[in-house]
Short mmCIF file of the C-alpha atoms (twelve columns), coordinates in Angstrom:
data_MODEL
# 
_entry.id   MODEL 
# 
loop_
_atom_site.group_PDB 
_atom_site.id 
_atom_site.type_symbol 
_atom_site.label_atom_id 
_atom_site.label_alt_id 
_atom_site.label_comp_id 
_atom_site.label_asym_id 
_atom_site.label_seq_id 
_atom_site.Cartn_x 
_atom_site.Cartn_y 
_atom_site.Cartn_z 
_atom_site.pdbx_PDB_model_num 
ATOM 1   C CA . MET A 1   101.164 42.396 43.730 1 
ATOM 2   C CA . SER A 2   99.939  45.903 43.591 1 
ATOM 3   C CA . LEU A 3   99.973  48.831 41.028 1 
ATOM 4   C CA . ASP A 4   100.410 52.343 42.320 1 
ATOM 5   C CA . LYS A 5   98.899  55.474 40.717 1 
ATOM 6   C CA . ASN A 6   102.158 56.087 38.864 1 
ATOM 7   C CA . SER A 7   102.040 52.524 37.147 1 
ATOM 8   C CA . LYS A 8   102.213 52.794 33.466 1 
ATOM 9   C CA . ILE A 9   98.989  50.910 32.269 1 
ATOM 10  C CA . PHE A 10  98.460  50.019 28.577 1 
ATOM 11  C CA . VAL A 11  94.772  49.735 27.567 1 
ATOM 12  C CA . ALA A 12  94.530  47.797 24.310 1 
ATOM 13  C CA . GLY A 13  91.283  48.964 22.747 1 
ATOM 14  C CA . HIS A 14  90.608  51.950 24.661 1 
ATOM 15  C CA . HIS A 15  88.287  53.444 22.127 1 
ATOM 16  C CA . GLY A 16  85.995  50.393 22.294 1 
ATOM 17  C CA . LEU A 17  82.939  49.667 24.334 1 
ATOM 18  C CA . VAL A 18  84.737  48.162 27.333 1 
ATOM 19  C CA . GLY A 19  88.288  49.454 26.704 1 
ATOM 20  C CA . SER A 20  86.963  53.233 26.964 1 
ATOM 21  C CA . ALA A 21  85.074  52.457 30.170 1 
ATOM 22  C CA . ILE A 22  88.001  50.910 31.765 1 
ATOM 23  C CA . TRP A 23  90.040  54.004 30.647 1 
ATOM 24  C CA . ASN A 24  87.717  56.201 32.206 1 
ATOM 25  C CA . ASN A 25  87.378  54.197 35.461 1 
ATOM 26  C CA . LEU A 26  90.964  54.032 36.006 1 
ATOM 27  C CA . LYS A 27  91.186  57.897 35.506 1 
ATOM 28  C CA . SER A 28  88.454  58.299 38.069 1 
ATOM 29  C CA . ARG A 29  90.544  56.287 40.691 1 
ATOM 30  C CA . GLY A 30  93.593  58.625 40.078 1 
ATOM 31  C CA . TYR A 31  95.539  56.221 37.694 1 
ATOM 32  C CA . ASN A 32  96.829  58.864 34.930 1 
ATOM 33  C CA . ASN A 33  99.603  57.153 33.537 1 
ATOM 34  C CA . LEU A 34  97.635  55.445 30.896 1 
ATOM 35  C CA . VAL A 35  98.695  54.469 27.409 1 
ATOM 36  C CA . GLY A 36  96.425  53.864 24.367 1 
ATOM 37  C CA . ARG A 37  96.886  53.389 20.606 1 
ATOM 38  C CA . GLY A 38  94.232  53.593 17.827 1 
ATOM 39  C CA . HIS A 39  94.181  50.742 15.227 1 
ATOM 40  C CA . LYS A 40  95.691  53.439 12.807 1 
ATOM 41  C CA . GLU A 41  98.521  53.949 15.339 1 
ATOM 42  C CA . LEU A 42  99.257  50.331 16.470 1 
ATOM 43  C CA . ASP A 43  97.905  47.261 14.694 1 
ATOM 44  C CA . LEU A 44  97.783  44.613 17.242 1 
ATOM 45  C CA . THR A 45  97.818  41.626 14.762 1 
ATOM 46  C CA . ASP A 46  101.412 43.017 13.620 1 
ATOM 47  C CA . GLN A 47  104.038 41.156 15.669 1 
ATOM 48  C CA . TYR A 48  106.690 43.439 15.002 1 
ATOM 49  C CA . ALA A 49  104.803 46.817 15.718 1 
ATOM 50  C CA . VAL A 50  103.752 45.249 18.903 1 
ATOM 51  C CA . LYS A 51  107.168 44.467 19.915 1 
ATOM 52  C CA . LYS A 52  108.246 47.890 18.936 1 
ATOM 53  C CA . PHE A 53  105.438 49.330 21.044 1 
ATOM 54  C CA . PHE A 54  106.595 47.339 24.373 1 
ATOM 55  C CA . ASP A 55  110.223 48.105 23.655 1 
ATOM 56  C CA . ASP A 56  109.401 51.924 23.519 1 
ATOM 57  C CA . GLU A 57  106.645 52.167 26.128 1 
ATOM 58  C CA . LYS A 58  107.612 49.434 28.825 1 
ATOM 59  C CA . PRO A 59  104.154 49.384 30.424 1 
ATOM 60  C CA . ASP A 60  103.919 48.128 33.992 1 
ATOM 61  C CA . ALA A 61  100.499 46.506 33.299 1 
ATOM 62  C CA . VAL A 62  98.285  45.648 30.320 1 
ATOM 63  C CA . VAL A 63  94.512  45.514 29.836 1 
ATOM 64  C CA . LEU A 64  93.657  43.475 26.814 1 
ATOM 65  C CA . ALA A 65  90.344  44.592 25.798 1 
ATOM 66  C CA . ALA A 66  90.942  44.822 22.126 1 
ATOM 67  C CA . ALA A 67  89.168  42.276 19.946 1 
ATOM 68  C CA . HIS A 68  87.580  41.503 16.621 1 
ATOM 69  C CA . VAL A 69  83.936  41.299 17.544 1 
ATOM 70  C CA . GLY A 70  80.565  40.967 15.830 1 
ATOM 71  C CA . GLY A 71  77.005  39.525 16.250 1 
ATOM 72  C CA . ILE A 72  75.623  36.173 14.747 1 
ATOM 73  C CA . MET A 73  75.686  37.464 11.256 1 
ATOM 74  C CA . ALA A 74  79.411  38.585 11.264 1 
ATOM 75  C CA . ASN A 75  80.338  35.416 13.103 1 
ATOM 76  C CA . SER A 76  78.859  33.307 10.445 1 
ATOM 77  C CA . LEU A 77  80.195  35.222 7.409  1 
ATOM 78  C CA . TYR A 78  83.743  35.862 8.510  1 
ATOM 79  C CA . ARG A 79  84.822  32.827 10.563 1 
ATOM 80  C CA . ALA A 80  88.359  32.688 9.333  1 
ATOM 81  C CA . ASP A 81  88.731  36.435 10.378 1 
ATOM 82  C CA . PHE A 82  87.369  36.087 13.708 1 
ATOM 83  C CA . ILE A 83  89.804  33.296 14.745 1 
ATOM 84  C CA . MET A 84  92.778  34.499 13.088 1 
ATOM 85  C CA . GLU A 85  92.676  38.264 13.986 1 
ATOM 86  C CA . ASN A 86  91.886  37.318 17.594 1 
ATOM 87  C CA . MET A 87  94.528  35.039 17.882 1 
ATOM 88  C CA . LYS A 88  97.082  37.213 16.215 1 
ATOM 89  C CA . ILE A 89  95.952  39.842 19.115 1 
ATOM 90  C CA . GLN A 90  96.429  37.751 21.863 1 
ATOM 91  C CA . CYS A 91  99.712  35.858 20.796 1 
ATOM 92  C CA . ASN A 92  101.238 39.286 20.204 1 
ATOM 93  C CA . VAL A 93  100.301 41.246 23.218 1 
ATOM 94  C CA . ILE A 94  100.393 38.415 25.954 1 
ATOM 95  C CA . GLY A 95  103.763 37.234 24.528 1 
ATOM 96  C CA . GLU A 96  105.452 40.645 24.523 1 
ATOM 97  C CA . ALA A 97  103.967 41.189 27.823 1 
ATOM 98  C CA . TYR A 98  105.783 38.354 29.359 1 
ATOM 99  C CA . LYS A 99  109.245 39.268 27.464 1 
ATOM 100 C CA . HIS A 100 108.835 42.764 28.905 1 
ATOM 101 C CA . GLY A 101 108.286 41.711 32.658 1 
ATOM 102 C CA . VAL A 102 104.594 43.101 32.835 1 
ATOM 103 C CA . LYS A 103 103.594 42.883 36.452 1 
ATOM 104 C CA . LYS A 104 99.741  42.216 35.821 1 
ATOM 105 C CA . LEU A 105 97.789  41.363 32.760 1 
ATOM 106 C CA . LEU A 106 94.156  41.379 32.435 1 
ATOM 107 C CA . PHE A 107 92.362  39.609 29.575 1 
ATOM 108 C CA . LEU A 108 89.089  40.256 28.401 1 
ATOM 109 C CA . GLY A 109 87.224  37.430 27.060 1 
ATOM 110 C CA . SER A 110 83.412  36.514 26.589 1 
ATOM 111 C CA . THR A 111 80.997  34.180 28.033 1 
ATOM 112 C CA . CYS A 112 80.514  32.471 24.441 1 
ATOM 113 C CA . ILE A 113 83.457  30.274 25.609 1 
ATOM 114 C CA . TYR A 114 81.032  27.981 27.180 1 
ATOM 115 C CA . PRO A 115 79.503  25.052 25.592 1 
ATOM 116 C CA . LYS A 116 76.090  25.604 23.734 1 
ATOM 117 C CA . ASN A 117 74.321  22.857 26.108 1 
ATOM 118 C CA . ALA A 118 76.150  23.933 29.326 1 
ATOM 119 C CA . PRO A 119 74.148  23.635 32.688 1 
ATOM 120 C CA . GLN A 120 72.424  26.794 33.408 1 
ATOM 121 C CA . PRO A 121 73.834  29.133 35.318 1 
ATOM 122 C CA . MET A 122 77.256  28.503 33.860 1 
ATOM 123 C CA . LYS A 123 80.025  28.007 36.339 1 
ATOM 124 C CA . GLU A 124 83.736  28.564 35.229 1 
ATOM 125 C CA . ASP A 125 84.365  24.809 35.700 1 
ATOM 126 C CA . CYS A 126 81.888  24.067 32.797 1 
ATOM 127 C CA . LEU A 127 84.562  25.248 30.142 1 
ATOM 128 C CA . LEU A 128 85.472  22.687 27.396 1 
ATOM 129 C CA . THR A 129 82.832  20.011 28.771 1 
ATOM 130 C CA . SER A 130 80.828  19.707 25.577 1 
ATOM 131 C CA . PRO A 131 80.509  21.248 22.128 1 
ATOM 132 C CA . LEU A 132 80.335  25.140 21.449 1 
ATOM 133 C CA . GLU A 133 77.749  27.170 19.711 1 
ATOM 134 C CA . TYR A 134 78.445  26.755 15.792 1 
ATOM 135 C CA . THR A 135 77.425  30.310 14.782 1 
ATOM 136 C CA . ASN A 136 80.346  31.902 17.057 1 
ATOM 137 C CA . GLU A 137 82.778  28.865 17.563 1 
ATOM 138 C CA . GLU A 138 85.567  30.479 15.825 1 
ATOM 139 C CA . TYR A 139 85.586  33.688 18.422 1 
ATOM 140 C CA . ALA A 140 85.023  31.211 21.221 1 
ATOM 141 C CA . ILE A 141 87.948  28.965 20.316 1 
ATOM 142 C CA . ALA A 142 90.227  32.210 20.103 1 
ATOM 143 C CA . LYS A 143 88.906  33.420 23.573 1 
ATOM 144 C CA . ILE A 144 89.367  29.952 24.947 1 
ATOM 145 C CA . ALA A 145 93.140  30.224 23.804 1 
ATOM 146 C CA . GLY A 146 93.492  33.523 25.261 1 
ATOM 147 C CA . LEU A 147 92.620  32.703 28.640 1 
ATOM 148 C CA . LYS A 148 94.309  29.446 28.539 1 
ATOM 149 C CA . MET A 149 97.702  31.463 27.734 1 
ATOM 150 C CA . CYS A 150 97.213  33.595 30.600 1 
ATOM 151 C CA . GLU A 151 96.751  30.343 32.983 1 
ATOM 152 C CA . SER A 152 99.585  28.612 31.383 1 
ATOM 153 C CA . TYR A 153 101.934 31.484 31.572 1 
ATOM 154 C CA . ASN A 154 101.043 31.746 35.277 1 
ATOM 155 C CA . LEU A 155 101.619 28.243 35.800 1 
ATOM 156 C CA . GLN A 156 104.732 27.847 33.876 1 
ATOM 157 C CA . TYR A 157 106.280 31.197 34.616 1 
ATOM 158 C CA . GLY A 158 104.765 32.587 37.780 1 
ATOM 159 C CA . THR A 159 103.283 35.557 35.889 1 
ATOM 160 C CA . ASN A 160 100.205 37.418 37.303 1 
ATOM 161 C CA . TYR A 161 97.821  37.288 34.249 1 
ATOM 162 C CA . ILE A 162 94.158  37.128 34.819 1 
ATOM 163 C CA . ALA A 163 91.171  36.469 32.499 1 
ATOM 164 C CA . VAL A 164 87.645  37.851 32.892 1 
ATOM 165 C CA . MET A 165 84.668  36.629 30.922 1 
ATOM 166 C CA . PRO A 166 81.883  39.211 30.656 1 
ATOM 167 C CA . THR A 167 78.456  38.372 29.827 1 
ATOM 168 C CA . ASN A 168 76.586  40.432 27.017 1 
ATOM 169 C CA . LEU A 169 77.787  43.970 27.428 1 
ATOM 170 C CA . TYR A 170 75.804  47.297 26.346 1 
ATOM 171 C CA . GLY A 171 76.604  51.113 26.953 1 
ATOM 172 C CA . PRO A 172 78.439  54.405 25.826 1 
ATOM 173 C CA . ASN A 173 80.159  53.860 22.768 1 
ATOM 174 C CA . ASP A 174 78.111  50.771 21.888 1 
ATOM 175 C CA . ASN A 175 78.489  49.579 17.989 1 
ATOM 176 C CA . PHE A 176 74.967  50.676 16.444 1 
ATOM 177 C CA . HIS A 177 76.122  49.727 12.855 1 
ATOM 178 C CA . LEU A 178 73.381  47.237 11.467 1 
ATOM 179 C CA . GLU A 179 75.772  44.935 9.640  1 
ATOM 180 C CA . ASN A 180 77.832  44.051 12.591 1 
ATOM 181 C CA . SER A 181 76.419  45.078 15.676 1 
ATOM 182 C CA . HIS A 182 75.261  43.285 18.720 1 
ATOM 183 C CA . VAL A 183 71.713  42.416 19.756 1 
ATOM 184 C CA . MET A 184 70.635  45.303 22.005 1 
ATOM 185 C CA . PRO A 185 72.026  48.393 20.189 1 
ATOM 186 C CA . ALA A 186 70.816  46.358 16.709 1 
ATOM 187 C CA . MET A 187 67.493  46.050 18.265 1 
ATOM 188 C CA . MET A 188 67.176  49.800 19.566 1 
ATOM 189 C CA . ARG A 189 68.464  51.118 16.332 1 
ATOM 190 C CA . LYS A 190 65.981  49.317 14.189 1 
ATOM 191 C CA . ILE A 191 63.015  50.221 16.368 1 
ATOM 192 C CA . TYR A 192 64.043  53.875 16.497 1 
ATOM 193 C CA . LEU A 193 64.299  54.026 13.015 1 
ATOM 194 C CA . SER A 194 61.231  52.346 12.121 1 
ATOM 195 C CA . LYS A 195 59.446  54.973 14.694 1 
ATOM 196 C CA . LEU A 196 61.136  57.713 12.471 1 
ATOM 197 C CA . LEU A 197 59.869  56.295 9.279  1 
ATOM 198 C CA . ASN A 198 56.265  56.186 10.486 1 
ATOM 199 C CA . ASP A 199 56.619  59.844 11.808 1 
ATOM 200 C CA . SER A 200 58.179  60.802 8.264  1 
ATOM 201 C CA . ASN A 201 60.677  62.499 10.317 1 
ATOM 202 C CA . TRP A 202 63.244  62.614 7.556  1 
ATOM 203 C CA . ASP A 203 65.696  65.082 9.212  1 
ATOM 204 C CA . ALA A 204 66.148  62.585 12.154 1 
ATOM 205 C CA . ILE A 205 66.458  59.838 9.900  1 
ATOM 206 C CA . ARG A 206 69.119  61.488 7.559  1 
ATOM 207 C CA . THR A 207 71.005  62.610 10.693 1 
ATOM 208 C CA . ASP A 208 71.250  58.958 11.777 1 
ATOM 209 C CA . MET A 209 72.166  57.612 8.461  1 
ATOM 210 C CA . ASN A 210 74.918  60.226 8.069  1 
ATOM 211 C CA . LYS A 211 76.405  59.017 11.538 1 
ATOM 212 C CA . ARG A 212 76.122  55.504 10.697 1 
ATOM 213 C CA . PRO A 213 75.709  54.572 7.045  1 
ATOM 214 C CA . VAL A 214 74.004  51.269 6.187  1 
ATOM 215 C CA . GLU A 215 75.994  49.463 3.306  1 
ATOM 216 C CA . GLY A 216 77.306  52.840 2.217  1 
ATOM 217 C CA . VAL A 217 73.903  54.556 2.257  1 
ATOM 218 C CA . ASN A 218 74.044  57.707 4.087  1 
ATOM 219 C CA . GLY A 219 71.689  60.557 4.639  1 
ATOM 220 C CA . SER A 220 72.277  62.184 1.439  1 
ATOM 221 C CA . ALA A 221 70.564  59.370 -0.441 1 
ATOM 222 C CA . SER A 222 67.020  59.556 -1.805 1 
ATOM 223 C CA . GLU A 223 64.076  58.356 0.351  1 
ATOM 224 C CA . ASP A 224 63.651  55.206 -1.781 1 
ATOM 225 C CA . ASP A 225 67.171  54.186 -1.467 1 
ATOM 226 C CA . ILE A 226 67.296  54.515 2.488  1 
ATOM 227 C CA . LYS A 227 63.892  52.695 2.891  1 
ATOM 228 C CA . ARG A 228 65.348  50.054 0.520  1 
ATOM 229 C CA . VAL A 229 68.327  49.257 2.588  1 
ATOM 230 C CA . LEU A 230 66.404  49.622 5.956  1 
ATOM 231 C CA . ALA A 231 64.095  47.103 4.654  1 
ATOM 232 C CA . LYS A 232 66.900  44.572 4.073  1 
ATOM 233 C CA . TYR A 233 67.493  44.787 7.699  1 
ATOM 234 C CA . GLY A 234 63.871  44.508 8.730  1 
ATOM 235 C CA . ILE A 235 63.185  48.068 9.378  1 
ATOM 236 C CA . GLU A 236 59.923  49.397 7.894  1 
ATOM 237 C CA . ILE A 237 57.241  51.937 8.634  1 
ATOM 238 C CA . ASN A 238 55.966  50.955 12.120 1 
ATOM 239 C CA . LYS A 239 57.329  47.431 11.611 1 
ATOM 240 C CA . VAL A 240 60.413  45.856 12.535 1 
ATOM 241 C CA . THR A 241 61.500  42.125 11.974 1 
ATOM 242 C CA . LEU A 242 64.086  40.746 14.319 1 
ATOM 243 C CA . TRP A 243 66.213  37.300 13.750 1 
ATOM 244 C CA . GLY A 244 65.049  34.116 15.631 1 
ATOM 245 C CA . THR A 245 62.088  33.117 17.727 1 
ATOM 246 C CA . GLY A 246 62.638  35.891 20.352 1 
ATOM 247 C CA . ALA A 247 62.787  32.800 23.038 1 
ATOM 248 C CA . PRO A 248 66.457  32.777 23.858 1 
ATOM 249 C CA . LEU A 249 67.179  34.076 27.165 1 
ATOM 250 C CA . ARG A 250 70.250  36.555 27.635 1 
ATOM 251 C CA . GLU A 251 71.908  38.393 30.549 1 
ATOM 252 C CA . PHE A 252 73.338  41.703 30.125 1 
ATOM 253 C CA . LEU A 253 75.547  43.930 31.889 1 
ATOM 254 C CA . TRP A 254 76.093  47.830 31.744 1 
ATOM 255 C CA . SER A 255 79.568  48.380 30.076 1 
ATOM 256 C CA . GLU A 256 80.831  50.862 32.704 1 
ATOM 257 C CA . GLU A 257 80.001  48.355 35.405 1 
ATOM 258 C CA . MET A 258 82.139  45.664 33.332 1 
ATOM 259 C CA . ALA A 259 84.801  48.155 33.691 1 
ATOM 260 C CA . ASP A 260 84.614  48.747 37.415 1 
ATOM 261 C CA . ALA A 261 84.787  44.871 37.835 1 
ATOM 262 C CA . SER A 262 87.727  44.882 35.524 1 
ATOM 263 C CA . VAL A 263 89.679  47.387 37.526 1 
ATOM 264 C CA . HIS A 264 88.722  45.886 40.691 1 
ATOM 265 C CA . VAL A 265 90.275  42.668 39.470 1 
ATOM 266 C CA . LEU A 266 93.170  44.240 38.141 1 
ATOM 267 C CA . LEU A 267 94.108  46.287 41.273 1 
ATOM 268 C CA . ASN A 268 92.869  43.932 43.987 1 
ATOM 269 C CA . VAL A 269 92.872  40.215 42.651 1 
ATOM 270 C CA . ASN A 270 96.119  38.027 41.966 1 
ATOM 271 C CA . PHE A 271 96.275  34.537 40.375 1 
ATOM 272 C CA . SER A 272 97.115  33.154 43.710 1 
ATOM 273 C CA . ASP A 273 93.508  34.598 45.125 1 
ATOM 274 C CA . ILE A 274 91.678  32.764 42.242 1 
ATOM 275 C CA . ILE A 275 93.241  29.284 42.810 1 
ATOM 276 C CA . GLY A 276 93.639  29.411 46.615 1 
ATOM 277 C CA . ILE A 277 96.346  30.741 48.518 1 
ATOM 278 C CA . GLU A 278 96.656  27.509 50.462 1 
ATOM 279 C CA . LYS A 279 97.629  25.901 47.126 1 
ATOM 280 C CA . TYR A 280 99.986  28.343 45.440 1 
ATOM 281 C CA . SER A 281 102.266 30.365 47.633 1 
ATOM 282 C CA . SER A 282 103.477 33.955 46.536 1 
ATOM 283 C CA . ALA A 283 107.171 32.632 46.291 1 
ATOM 284 C CA . GLN A 284 105.883 30.383 43.531 1 
ATOM 285 C CA . MET A 285 105.075 33.409 41.525 1 
ATOM 286 C CA . GLY A 286 108.900 34.236 41.631 1 
ATOM 287 C CA . ALA A 287 111.318 36.386 39.796 1 
ATOM 288 C CA . SER A 288 109.667 35.481 36.426 1 
ATOM 289 C CA . VAL A 289 107.367 38.600 36.970 1 
ATOM 290 C CA . SER A 290 110.442 40.691 36.119 1 
ATOM 291 C CA . GLY A 291 111.038 38.742 33.026 1 
ATOM 292 C CA . THR A 292 113.992 36.928 34.383 1 
ATOM 293 C CA . THR A 293 112.842 33.432 34.806 1 
ATOM 294 C CA . ASP A 294 114.914 30.957 32.666 1 
ATOM 295 C CA . ARG A 295 112.526 29.222 30.613 1 
ATOM 296 C CA . ASN A 296 114.152 25.961 31.058 1 
ATOM 297 C CA . THR A 297 113.969 25.971 34.857 1 
ATOM 298 C CA . ASN A 298 111.257 25.086 37.241 1 
ATOM 299 C CA . ALA A 299 111.493 28.681 38.905 1 
ATOM 300 C CA . GLY A 300 107.910 30.070 39.523 1 
ATOM 301 C CA . ARG A 301 106.575 27.146 37.956 1 
ATOM 302 C CA . GLY A 302 103.326 26.145 39.880 1 
ATOM 303 C CA . GLY A 303 102.331 23.706 37.024 1 
ATOM 304 C CA . ALA A 304 105.433 21.733 37.838 1 
ATOM 305 C CA . ILE A 305 104.509 20.961 41.332 1 
ATOM 306 C CA . PRO A 306 102.587 17.514 41.412 1 
ATOM 307 C CA . SER A 307 101.112 18.445 44.809 1 
ATOM 308 C CA . LEU A 308 98.882  21.099 43.235 1 
ATOM 309 C CA . GLY A 309 97.236  18.826 41.123 1 
ATOM 310 C CA . GLU A 310 95.484  20.054 38.148 1 
ATOM 311 C CA . ILE A 311 94.907  23.721 37.923 1 
ATOM 312 C CA . ARG A 312 92.305  25.107 35.455 1 
ATOM 313 C CA . ASN A 313 89.400  27.342 34.899 1 
ATOM 314 C CA . CYS A 314 91.161  30.334 36.558 1 
ATOM 315 C CA . HIS A 315 88.967  32.659 34.715 1 
ATOM 316 C CA . ILE A 316 86.359  34.997 36.288 1 
ATOM 317 C CA . ASN A 317 82.778  35.338 34.902 1 
ATOM 318 C CA . VAL A 318 81.678  38.926 35.164 1 
ATOM 319 C CA . GLY A 319 77.951  39.658 34.858 1 
ATOM 320 C CA . THR A 320 74.740  40.008 36.862 1 
ATOM 321 C CA . GLY A 321 73.543  36.437 37.176 1 
ATOM 322 C CA . LYS A 322 69.964  37.891 35.692 1 
ATOM 323 C CA . GLU A 323 68.405  36.989 32.587 1 
ATOM 324 C CA . LEU A 324 65.384  38.072 30.302 1 
ATOM 325 C CA . THR A 325 64.123  36.855 26.842 1 
ATOM 326 C CA . ILE A 326 65.098  38.361 23.489 1 
ATOM 327 C CA . LYS A 327 61.226  39.174 23.345 1 
ATOM 328 C CA . GLU A 328 61.148  40.742 26.769 1 
ATOM 329 C CA . LEU A 329 64.309  42.876 25.689 1 
ATOM 330 C CA . SER A 330 62.368  43.964 22.417 1 
ATOM 331 C CA . GLN A 331 59.152  44.973 24.795 1 
ATOM 332 C CA . LEU A 332 61.450  46.868 26.979 1 
ATOM 333 C CA . ILE A 333 63.195  48.747 24.177 1 
ATOM 334 C CA . VAL A 334 59.796  49.685 22.506 1 
ATOM 335 C CA . ASN A 335 58.617  51.015 25.604 1 
ATOM 336 C CA . THR A 336 61.652  53.230 26.031 1 
ATOM 337 C CA . VAL A 337 61.868  54.320 22.381 1 
ATOM 338 C CA . GLY A 338 58.015  54.977 22.622 1 
ATOM 339 C CA . PHE A 339 57.542  52.933 19.594 1 
ATOM 340 C CA . LYS A 340 53.889  52.244 18.606 1 
ATOM 341 C CA . GLY A 341 54.419  49.676 15.672 1 
ATOM 342 C CA . GLU A 342 54.814  45.887 15.464 1 
ATOM 343 C CA . VAL A 343 57.872  43.656 16.247 1 
ATOM 344 C CA . PHE A 344 57.885  40.487 14.437 1 
ATOM 345 C CA . PHE A 345 60.374  37.595 14.716 1 
ATOM 346 C CA . ASP A 346 61.658  35.717 11.814 1 
ATOM 347 C CA . SER A 347 61.911  32.071 13.017 1 
ATOM 348 C CA . SER A 348 63.665  30.945 9.791  1 
ATOM 349 C CA . LYS A 349 66.965  32.843 11.124 1 
ATOM 350 C CA . PRO A 350 69.163  31.265 13.727 1 
ATOM 351 C CA . ASP A 351 68.584  31.950 17.543 1 
ATOM 352 C CA . GLY A 352 72.210  31.266 18.569 1 
ATOM 353 C CA . THR A 353 72.418  29.822 22.096 1 
ATOM 354 C CA . MET A 354 69.010  29.485 23.774 1 
ATOM 355 C CA . ARG A 355 70.425  30.375 27.314 1 
ATOM 356 C CA . LYS A 356 73.631  32.167 28.609 1 
ATOM 357 C CA . LEU A 357 73.262  32.820 32.105 1 
ATOM 358 C CA . ILE A 358 76.326  32.579 34.115 1 
ATOM 359 C CA . ASP A 359 77.142  31.876 37.672 1 
ATOM 360 C CA . VAL A 360 78.920  34.992 39.161 1 
ATOM 361 C CA . SER A 361 79.642  33.332 42.705 1 
ATOM 362 C CA . LYS A 362 83.369  33.717 42.126 1 
ATOM 363 C CA . LEU A 363 83.214  37.460 41.273 1 
ATOM 364 C CA . HIS A 364 81.040  37.973 44.429 1 
ATOM 365 C CA . SER A 365 83.591  36.040 46.609 1 
ATOM 366 C CA . LEU A 366 86.250  38.221 45.248 1 
ATOM 367 C CA . GLY A 367 84.365  41.635 46.269 1 
ATOM 368 C CA . TRP A 368 82.302  42.906 43.443 1 
ATOM 369 C CA . HIS A 369 78.521  43.110 42.819 1 
ATOM 370 C CA . HIS A 370 76.330  44.919 40.113 1 
ATOM 371 C CA . LYS A 371 74.245  47.820 40.741 1 
ATOM 372 C CA . ILE A 372 72.557  48.932 37.468 1 
ATOM 373 C CA . GLU A 373 69.428  46.819 36.242 1 
ATOM 374 C CA . ILE A 374 68.324  46.110 32.875 1 
ATOM 375 C CA . GLU A 375 65.420  48.723 33.003 1 
ATOM 376 C CA . GLU A 376 67.601  51.444 34.005 1 
ATOM 377 C CA . GLY A 377 70.375  50.558 31.520 1 
ATOM 378 C CA . VAL A 378 68.108  50.437 28.529 1 
ATOM 379 C CA . GLN A 379 66.963  53.869 29.219 1 
ATOM 380 C CA . LYS A 380 70.569  55.047 29.705 1 
ATOM 381 C CA . LEU A 381 71.894  53.356 26.376 1 
ATOM 382 C CA . PHE A 382 68.779  55.094 24.506 1 
ATOM 383 C CA . ASP A 383 69.694  58.440 26.173 1 
ATOM 384 C CA . TRP A 384 73.275  58.133 25.100 1 
ATOM 385 C CA . TYR A 385 72.425  57.009 21.362 1 
ATOM 386 C CA . GLN A 386 70.147  59.960 21.015 1 
ATOM 387 C CA . ASP A 387 73.383  62.462 22.611 1 
ATOM 388 C CA . SER A 388 75.427  60.566 19.850 1 
ATOM 389 C CA . LEU A 389 73.401  61.855 16.997 1 
ATOM 390 C CA . ARG A 390 73.353  65.680 18.192 1 
# 
């Protein structure tokens, strides 16, 4: 089921880290009939607003890259928000995509869907085999529900919805706000600001704080007020304190490569390819892709054919299959930034999951491999961050 260059593609979350990269990747391939809406233009948690959008735009394909996201601190503090906001977004967009006969849908999740103590590297089949990591349980449950929605719509209605689960992402348009950013940009900004404090480079500090205020404190605040709020986040003169022990292992993928993998899947991979063409013929993906299947019949319902057995774990891991410790990552950033101070780890704070390496053999079998290694990627991210301050 192919999309031609004139296909209208709705990229939900096109201002975000991955969504913006997917938008640019599609453009670079000659797909110019793209539709995007900022949060102020379209609230994806509003069922009626989402229905009206689909009524008006009638997209041929949807990339669901919009999500309510954050790091360990945000996940711990706003548990109800993380499950409710993400569930609303997914239910609204996937539900309306089906009702409006969308040909292809790509759902972006996260590898936090996997159990805390999953065997490493984590294969797709380890989903739901043991308890989740407590600190991001709500977000993980929402994302599991999203991939199960895609899988279930495919099996019941013969749709072509595919879920991809990226590892930790970083890259252009990353979130460097200290209150709710992910590990790499937060670490990079902390180390950079500590270096600036040591250098007494207040012009650069004020520029940084004006671009991304911390708890409402911006570059116009006094030096004492700026120092006070930065110290709260472990940023002092030539000294940075990070959460946890530094021992957890993490895998990282450059966001533009995640976008390339996503677009590769969107354009070249069908549900039948994932579960095995010998199990699921294209005929079984019948008329329902045009939104015409009667919900009370068996037309296009793979899940209603006993000979297929149990079909599950149809999502695709997206990553590098390589990892490093948080402490090793901090040293890599220290070297990249040119920081001469000390980095401390506060072991009274949570580490999160100790290891999260994914098995990417399914992705490789579908024809995609990463190219950018972590050393190059960290330099690219720091270059982007400095450019964002100009």
